[in-house]
Steps between C-alpha positions, in 0.01 A plus 500: 500500500206391288160430648232278346289696254184341646524724807312830508720797400504655847617174660762446228634851557507453876694175462737658248564789742564260787741298285688809380536629856615159621759482222642828634507372860209724600679821399233710330747750354699219339179348369393824335848551358502147354159553341606833349813339358300212354253743345781707344654183356167396346442851361843493336436156356164613364659807337764279337235261367291789368807643325577159348144465373510852355827412324337188354686252717327199647626314809697188405261267683217589259700450179410196297803344342492331161707215650218401736369150443 
């Protein structure tokens, strides 16, 4: 569902809308529901990451290990 970043924003958004609607077989209500669910998931993930940062935790992928060659 990604569009090339070289396209103007309005065209990228139009293509993204078309793709989202197509993924939901043209059902606009299902499309909106899917987008709301995706947004809620991302908001929850962001809150969890913010809490981890506040607690002093760093995601494992950014840790440098002393075993690294």
